[in-house]
C-alpha angles and dihedrals in degrees: 000000000000133000093275089065091045097051097041095050131080093282091057093046090053091048092053091046091050094046089048094052094043095049101029092233129140123267096255093053090049092049091047094051097042092048090053099038099050094054092046090053095046091045089051091048089049093048087050092055093044088057095053102274097117099107092052092050092048088050090051090049089062086068092039097051098155099268090121087070092061089064103024094143090054093050092046091051090054109015123194099233094177089065091048092048091053093048088049094050091054095042104039101020115179092350094071099101092046089053091049091053091049096051090040091059092050094045100037092238129123123259090247092055088048090051092053091045090052091051091051095046100042095075093045092053089048092048089050092051091045089052091053091047091051094047096043102031092234122195125195093282093044089050091053090050092049093051092042090054093045093052104041141070138150093277098048132250128289090209094055089043089055092047089047090051090050093047095044093044093253099304094128123082114225100216125187114289119116092355088059092051094046098046089043091053093043098046098030095044123201115290 
């Protein structure tokens, strides 16, 4: 499984509908924002694990055990933004506003709208990972492997591209890669 599978499935569609309803934006804007935000969050978590934060993330996944996915519609109709804000401060730290700006440019939404989207999606991403941990009994290495497989493909990762842009003050071009696949799938649909 990679992010393309996740974003194009029922979970991805539910997230897009929830974001659309919460922000009052059109479907294409919601799809664009979700398809950029999820890979960024996954890539940031992957980077955190690679830099020695795996034990902390495993601990956090005890709280985010996947139960959010059992009533995702309920969560999306009334999201806990404070939980999302807390997750973002750990995952993105001082780079959060730069990430919001970068995703905003690619989706045509404001930084404030992207901030809210990230706060809504962060607990869902954690719940998804927590569910995977619970089902597979993941340890720190397994979590790193899962995040690595979710965020990489032969063309690179849009999430990592955005993070690299932020870390290098925007000197890196994001290219196609995973983002192209995701947007192609979301906008083109499966025939």
